[in-house]
C-alpha positions as CSV (number, residue, x, y, z in Angstrom):
1,M,-0.1,0.0,-0.2
2,T,2.7,2.5,1.1
3,K,4.3,2.2,-2.4
4,E,1.4,1.2,-4.6
5,I,-1.3,3.9,-3.4
6,F,0.9,6.7,-1.8
7,K,4.0,6.3,-3.9
8,F,6.1,6.5,-1.3
9,P,9.3,4.7,-1.1
10,S,8.6,0.8,0.8
11,F,10.5,2.2,4.1
12,F,8.3,4.7,4.7
13,N,5.3,2.0,5.7
14,R,6.3,2.5,9.4
15,P,6.6,6.4,9.9
16,L,3.4,6.5,7.7
17,Y,1.5,4.1,9.8
18,H,2.3,6.8,12.3
19,R,1.5,9.2,10.9
20,I,-2.1,7.8,9.9
21,V,-3.0,7.1,13.2
22,Q,-1.3,10.1,14.8
23,L,-3.1,12.9,12.5
24,W,-6.4,10.3,13.1
25,N,-6.4,11.0,16.4
26,Q,-5.9,14.8,16.7
27,K,-9.0,14.5,15.0
28,N,-11.0,12.8,17.0
29,G,-9.4,14.6,19.9
30,I,-7.6,10.9,21.1
31,P,-4.6,10.9,23.7
32,T,-1.8,9.9,21.6
33,T,1.9,8.5,22.1
34,L,2.5,7.4,18.7
35,T,4.7,9.9,16.4
36,G,5.8,10.2,12.8
37,D,9.3,10.7,13.9
38,K,10.5,9.5,17.4
39,E,8.5,6.4,18.3
40,E,11.2,3.9,18.4
41,D,14.5,6.5,18.6
42,D,14.3,7.7,22.7
43,D,16.3,4.4,24.0
44,D,17.7,7.5,26.9
45,D,13.8,7.5,27.9
46,Q,13.1,11.4,26.9
47,D,9.8,10.9,26.1
48,E,8.6,13.3,27.6
49,D,11.0,15.7,25.0
50,N,9.0,14.4,21.7
51,H,7.9,17.4,19.9
52,N,4.8,15.8,19.0
53,N,1.9,16.7,21.8
54,T,2.0,13.3,23.6
55,N,0.1,11.4,26.8
56,N,1.2,9.1,29.3
57,T,-1.8,7.0,28.6
58,N,-2.7,5.7,24.8
59,E,-5.4,3.5,26.6
60,E,-7.8,4.9,24.5
61,E,-5.6,5.1,21.7
62,S,-6.7,3.7,17.9
63,D,-3.5,1.5,16.8
64,V,-5.3,-0.4,14.5
65,I,-5.5,1.4,11.0
66,T,-9.7,0.9,8.9
67,M,-10.5,2.0,5.5
68,E,-12.3,5.2,6.8
69,M,-8.6,6.3,8.3
70,I,-7.5,5.9,4.8
71,Q,-9.7,7.1,3.2
72,W,-9.8,10.0,5.2
73,F,-6.3,10.1,5.2
74,W,-6.1,10.3,1.6
75,K,-9.0,13.2,1.4
76,Q,-6.2,15.6,3.7
77,E,-3.0,14.4,3.1
78,V,-2.5,13.3,0.0
79,E,-5.5,13.9,-3.0
80,P,-5.9,17.7,-2.7
81,F,-1.1,17.3,-3.5
82,D,1.0,16.7,-5.8
83,A,4.2,14.0,-5.3
84,H,6.6,16.9,-3.3
85,D,4.1,18.4,-0.7
86,R,2.9,15.3,-0.1
87,F,6.5,14.3,0.8
88,F,6.8,17.0,2.4
89,R,4.0,17.0,4.6
90,L,4.5,13.3,5.8
91,L,7.9,14.3,6.5
92,K,7.2,17.6,8.4
93,Q,5.7,17.8,11.9
94,P,2.2,18.6,11.3
95,E,1.8,21.3,13.3
96,N,4.8,23.0,11.1
97,E,5.9,24.1,8.0
98,Y,9.5,22.8,7.7
99,I,11.4,19.4,8.2
100,G,13.8,19.5,10.7
101,R,16.7,17.2,11.0
102,D,14.6,14.8,13.5
103,D,11.9,14.4,11.5
104,F,14.2,12.3,8.9
105,L,15.6,10.5,11.4
106,P,12.6,7.1,11.4
107,Y,12.9,7.7,8.0
108,I,16.6,6.7,7.9
109,K,16.4,4.4,10.4
110,E,13.9,1.7,8.3
111,L,16.3,2.5,5.6
112,L,18.5,1.0,8.0
113,N,16.7,-2.1,9.1
114,E,15.1,-2.9,5.3
115,H,17.9,-2.5,3.2
116,P,20.2,-5.5,1.7
117,G,23.4,-2.6,1.6
118,L,23.0,-1.9,4.9
119,E,22.2,-5.1,7.0
120,F,25.8,-5.3,7.9
121,L,25.2,-2.7,10.5
122,S,22.2,-4.6,12.1
123,N,25.1,-5.0,14.9
124,H,26.7,-1.9,14.8
125,A,24.8,0.6,16.5
126,E,27.0,3.7,16.4
127,F,27.8,3.2,12.8
128,Q,24.0,3.3,12.5
129,E,23.9,6.4,14.0
130,K,26.6,7.7,12.3
131,Y,25.7,6.7,9.0
132,A,21.9,8.5,10.0
133,V,23.7,11.6,11.0
134,T,26.5,11.5,7.6
135,V,23.0,11.3,5.6
136,I,20.3,13.8,7.1
137,T,23.9,16.2,7.3
138,R,24.6,15.4,3.4
139,I,20.8,16.7,3.1
140,F,20.4,19.7,4.4
141,Y,24.0,20.3,2.8
142,S,22.5,20.7,-0.4
143,V,18.9,21.1,0.1
144,N,18.8,23.9,3.0
145,R,21.3,26.1,1.2
146,C,20.6,29.4,3.8
147,H,21.8,26.7,6.3
148,S,18.4,27.6,8.5
149,G,18.5,23.7,10.0
150,R,14.9,23.8,8.3
151,I,13.1,22.7,4.7
152,T,11.0,24.8,3.6
153,S,8.8,23.8,0.5
154,R,10.0,25.4,-1.6
155,Q,13.6,23.7,-1.4
156,L,12.5,20.3,-1.4
157,R,10.6,21.3,-4.9
158,R,13.7,22.9,-6.0
159,S,16.5,19.2,-5.1
160,D,16.8,15.4,-6.0
161,L,15.6,14.7,-2.7
162,L,12.7,13.1,-3.4
163,D,14.3,11.4,-7.0
164,S,17.2,10.2,-4.5
165,F,14.4,8.2,-1.4
166,K,12.8,7.1,-4.6
167,Q,16.2,5.6,-5.9
168,V,17.5,4.1,-2.7
169,D,14.2,2.4,-2.0
170,E,14.9,0.5,-5.8
171,E,18.5,0.6,-5.8
172,E,19.9,-3.3,-4.0
173,D,23.8,-1.6,-4.2
174,I,23.4,1.3,-1.4
175,N,27.1,3.2,-3.0
176,K,25.5,3.4,-5.9
177,V,22.9,5.9,-4.6
178,T,26.0,8.9,-4.4
179,R,24.0,11.7,-3.6
180,Y,22.7,10.8,0.1
181,F,22.8,7.6,1.1
182,S,26.5,5.7,-0.2
183,Y,27.8,3.7,2.5
184,E,30.9,4.3,1.1
185,H,31.0,8.3,0.8
186,F,30.1,7.6,4.3
187,Y,33.1,5.8,5.9
188,V,35.2,8.6,4.1
189,L,33.6,11.2,5.6
190,Y,33.5,9.3,9.3
191,C,37.4,7.7,8.9
192,R,39.2,11.5,8.0
193,F,36.8,12.5,11.3
194,W,37.7,9.9,13.4
195,E,41.9,10.1,11.6
196,L,41.7,13.7,13.0
197,D,39.6,12.8,16.0
198,T,42.4,12.0,17.8
199,D,41.4,12.4,21.7
200,R,38.1,10.9,20.9
201,D,35.7,13.5,22.3
202,Y,33.9,14.0,18.4
203,R,34.9,17.5,18.4
204,I,38.3,19.0,15.7
205,T,39.8,21.7,16.9
206,R,42.2,24.1,14.9
207,E,45.4,22.4,15.3
208,D,43.4,18.9,14.4
209,L,42.0,20.5,10.9
210,L,45.6,22.1,10.3
211,K,46.2,18.1,9.8
212,Y,43.6,17.7,7.2
213,G,45.4,16.6,3.9
214,D,48.7,16.5,4.7
215,H,49.1,19.8,5.9
216,S,47.4,21.0,3.2
217,L,45.1,23.9,4.3
218,S,46.7,27.6,5.4
219,H,47.0,28.5,9.1
220,M,44.5,31.7,7.8
221,I,42.1,29.7,6.2
222,V,41.8,27.7,9.0
223,D,40.8,30.4,11.2
224,R,38.4,31.5,9.1
225,I,37.1,28.0,8.7
226,F,36.3,28.3,12.8
227,D,34.9,31.8,12.8
228,A,33.2,32.4,9.8
229,A,32.2,29.2,7.8
230,P,28.0,27.9,7.7
231,R,27.7,25.9,9.8
232,P,24.6,23.5,9.9
233,F,21.9,23.4,12.1
234,E,22.4,26.7,13.5
235,C,18.3,27.1,14.7
236,D,19.3,24.6,17.0
237,S,22.4,26.1,18.4
238,V,22.8,27.4,22.6
239,A,21.0,31.4,22.8
240,A,23.8,33.7,23.7
241,E,23.2,35.4,26.8
242,D,21.2,38.8,24.8
243,G,19.0,36.2,23.3
244,S,20.1,35.4,19.7
245,K,21.3,32.3,18.7
246,S,25.5,31.7,19.0
247,I,27.5,29.1,17.7
248,D,30.3,27.7,19.8
249,R,33.1,28.0,17.0
250,D,36.3,27.1,19.1
251,Y,35.6,23.5,17.5
252,L,33.8,21.8,14.5
253,S,31.2,18.9,15.2
254,Y,30.9,16.1,13.5
255,E,28.1,17.8,10.9
256,D,30.0,20.9,10.4
257,F,33.7,18.8,9.9
258,I,31.1,17.2,7.0
259,F,30.3,20.8,5.5
260,F,33.3,21.0,5.4
261,M,34.8,18.2,3.7
262,L,31.9,18.8,1.2
263,S,32.7,22.3,0.2
264,E,36.8,21.2,0.3
265,E,37.1,18.0,-2.1
266,D,34.5,19.7,-4.3
267,K,34.8,23.2,-4.6
268,A,32.6,23.2,-8.1
269,N,29.2,23.4,-7.0
270,E,27.3,26.4,-5.6
271,V,27.2,25.5,-2.2
272,S,30.9,24.8,-2.0
273,V,31.7,28.3,-3.5
274,R,29.6,30.4,-1.4
275,Y,31.0,28.1,1.7
276,W,34.6,29.1,0.9
277,F,33.5,32.9,-1.1
278,S,32.3,33.1,2.6
279,C,35.5,32.0,4.2
280,V,37.7,34.5,2.0
281,D,35.4,37.4,2.4
282,V,37.0,39.1,5.4
283,D,35.3,42.4,5.6
284,G,31.5,40.0,4.7
285,D,31.0,42.6,1.9
286,G,29.8,40.6,-0.7
287,K,32.9,41.3,-2.7
288,L,36.8,39.4,-2.9
289,N,39.0,42.3,-3.4
290,N,42.9,42.5,-4.1
291,M,43.5,43.1,-0.9
292,E,41.6,40.5,0.6
293,M,42.8,38.2,-2.1
294,R,47.0,39.6,-1.5
295,S,46.3,38.6,2.5
296,F,45.6,35.0,1.6
297,Y,48.1,34.4,-1.2
298,A,50.8,36.3,1.1
299,V,51.1,33.1,3.5
300,Q,50.8,30.9,0.3
301,L,54.0,32.3,-1.2
302,H,55.6,31.9,2.3
303,R,54.8,28.2,2.1
304,M,56.8,27.8,-1.4
305,Q,59.0,29.3,-0.3
306,C,59.9,27.7,2.8
307,M,58.9,24.2,1.2
308,G,61.5,24.8,-2.3
309,H,59.5,25.4,-4.8
310,E,58.7,27.5,-8.0
311,I,57.4,31.3,-6.5
312,V,54.4,32.2,-8.6
313,P,53.8,35.7,-8.4
314,F,51.1,37.0,-6.9
315,E,50.2,39.3,-10.0
316,D,50.4,36.1,-12.2
317,M,47.7,33.7,-10.5
318,L,45.8,36.6,-9.9
319,C,46.0,37.3,-14.1
320,Q,45.7,33.7,-14.3
321,M,42.4,33.2,-12.7
322,M,41.0,35.9,-14.4
323,D,41.3,34.9,-17.7
324,M,39.8,32.0,-16.3
325,I,36.8,33.5,-14.7
326,K,35.7,36.1,-16.2
327,P,34.4,38.4,-13.5
328,S,31.6,40.9,-14.0
329,N,34.0,43.4,-12.2
330,P,37.8,43.0,-13.3
331,N,38.1,44.9,-9.6
332,Y,36.6,42.5,-7.4
333,L,35.0,38.9,-7.7
334,I,31.8,38.1,-6.4
335,A,30.0,34.7,-5.4
336,E,28.1,34.9,-8.9
337,D,31.3,35.3,-11.4
338,F,32.6,31.5,-9.9
339,L,29.2,30.1,-10.7
340,Q,29.1,30.6,-14.3
341,S,28.8,27.6,-16.3
342,E,31.6,28.3,-18.5
343,C,34.3,28.1,-16.2
344,A,32.6,26.1,-12.9
345,Q,35.1,23.7,-13.0
346,V,37.8,25.4,-12.7
347,S,36.7,28.5,-10.4
348,G,38.1,26.5,-7.4
349,A,41.3,26.5,-8.7
350,L,41.5,30.4,-7.2
351,F,40.1,28.9,-3.9
352,D,43.1,26.5,-3.6
353,A,45.9,29.2,-4.8
354,L,44.5,31.4,-1.9
355,F,44.3,28.8,0.8
356,N,45.5,24.6,0.2
357,L,49.1,24.8,-1.5
358,N,48.9,21.1,-2.3
359,K,46.1,21.3,-4.6
360,Y,47.2,24.7,-6.4
361,L,50.4,23.9,-7.3
362,M,48.4,20.3,-8.5
363,F,46.6,22.3,-11.1
364,E,50.2,24.2,-11.5
365,Q,51.5,21.2,-12.5
366,R,48.8,19.7,-14.0
367,D,48.3,17.1,-17.3
368,P,46.2,17.7,-19.7
369,F,45.6,14.4,-20.9
370,V,44.9,13.4,-17.1
371,E,42.3,16.2,-17.1
372,R,40.6,15.3,-20.0
373,Q,40.0,11.9,-18.4
374,K,38.2,13.4,-15.5
375,R,36.0,14.4,-17.9
376,E,35.3,12.1,-19.2
377,D,35.1,9.6,-16.4
378,E,31.8,8.0,-14.7
379,F,31.9,10.1,-12.2
380,E,28.9,12.8,-11.6
381,T,30.8,15.4,-9.0
382,D,34.0,16.3,-7.8
383,W,33.8,14.5,-4.6
384,D,32.0,11.4,-5.9
385,R,35.3,11.0,-7.6
386,F,37.4,11.7,-4.5
387,A,35.3,10.0,-2.7
388,C,35.7,6.3,-4.7
389,I,39.6,7.2,-4.5
390,D,39.8,7.6,-0.7
391,Y,37.0,4.9,-0.1
392,N,39.6,2.4,-1.7
393,R,43.2,3.6,0.0
394,L,41.2,3.3,3.2
395,A,40.1,-0.5,2.4
396,M,43.4,-1.4,0.8
397,E,45.5,0.3,4.4
398,E,43.0,-2.1,6.2
399,E,44.0,-5.2,3.7
400,A,47.4,-4.4,5.2
401,R,46.4,-4.1,8.6
402,E,44.8,-7.6,8.5
403,E,47.8,-9.3,6.3
404,E,50.6,-8.1,8.9
405,A,48.3,-8.6,12.1
406,M,48.0,-12.2,10.6
407,E,52.2,-12.3,9.9
408,I,52.4,-11.2,13.5
409,D,50.4,-14.0,14.9
410,W,52.2,-16.8,11.9
411,V,55.6,-15.0,13.4
412,T,54.7,-15.0,17.0
413,V,53.6,-19.0,16.8
414,D,56.9,-19.6,15.0
415,D,59.0,-18.0,17.8
416,E,56.9,-19.4,20.6
417,D,57.8,-22.8,19.1
418,E,61.3,-22.2,18.8
419,D,61.9,-20.7,21.8
420,S,59.4,-21.8,24.1
421,G,56.5,-24.0,24.4
422,E,55.0,-21.8,27.8
423,F,53.7,-18.9,26.1
424,S,51.7,-20.9,23.6
425,N,48.2,-20.8,25.2
426,S,48.0,-16.4,25.1
427,I,48.7,-16.1,21.1
428,G,44.9,-15.6,20.4
429,S,43.6,-17.0,17.5
430,G,46.7,-17.0,14.9
431,G,47.6,-20.2,17.0
432,G,47.0,-23.5,19.8
433,N,49.7,-26.2,19.3
434,G,46.8,-28.4,20.7
């Protein structure tokens, strides 16, 4: 029924059931504890915090869906609306006019429970939780471009979110759904975060972020990332003393890191362009002038000199970039200059020149043949290409560690057999003399 009649993905079945019961009970004035978003997610006994109107008793609650209930729900929530509005109205809370991040949780939970490509995570609660956080944050990164933490009906309609949900429902290989849901993409994001978060407090400091990409980022851009870069879910931040919303800028959360990494590894889309433009536009006037660019590039020049690379003067770099980007005003750049279709694939080179030395040097030494291959390969975005390469790197490293562990086990067995038998019972799963 969920898929054939309501045209929702099949894993929407349970949340749809709860929404029908919830609205029917509200219509009839029956107290209800069923919700469309958190019915089984409150493992910490926090039912009292549920943002639906709930009651501690559900003796009168209807927990069986009748034909009358289905017909009523169809006429109220389905028939008057198109596919996008139906999706929007189901995910959001009835009293809201937006979709919040918690509204996605029951649907991602059902995806984790039912999708064959995620079955191997069934006994790994931490990875299930982080996968859900990653998917939801990626959705907000692409769809909620104002970074308010609230997806409106208009934003949803302008996105590919509905199509992506339908695709993940049909596709058995979760990694083929590169928009939002790929496990490999999640693994790359989470492992990169884990590599930097050495103290395991789920916070990235400035010193941690400086290590990203083999220390490729300048200290100046790292400071700007912490001070000025857009953060997801800003409306959920702790209120400041004056009543306004404030963000703790002393560290990056995992969600903040996802925003950073998606922007860093794919500078050819609007979200990342605006992310980096807000970082390099130091005075916040919406214009990137020569003085601002020169201040960032001065750090790069110093790093080139210290590392023994050939120095590229600021004027030469700027002339080359202006020729590629062709801004509307030769005296400064605006975000829209980077978004012109004819320079979308090269405009990120200016950002790299200003703060990512490794990528800028690669750009300067690029092979035209390799660049042509990239344009003709199977990947739709720079992020897809990067994630595939990095996942393979991580997989090979993991395989090498396993082989090394096996070799150590066998060496231990040999040494103990030759030297003494008294340690033979402590060698673990790799040995045993019998």
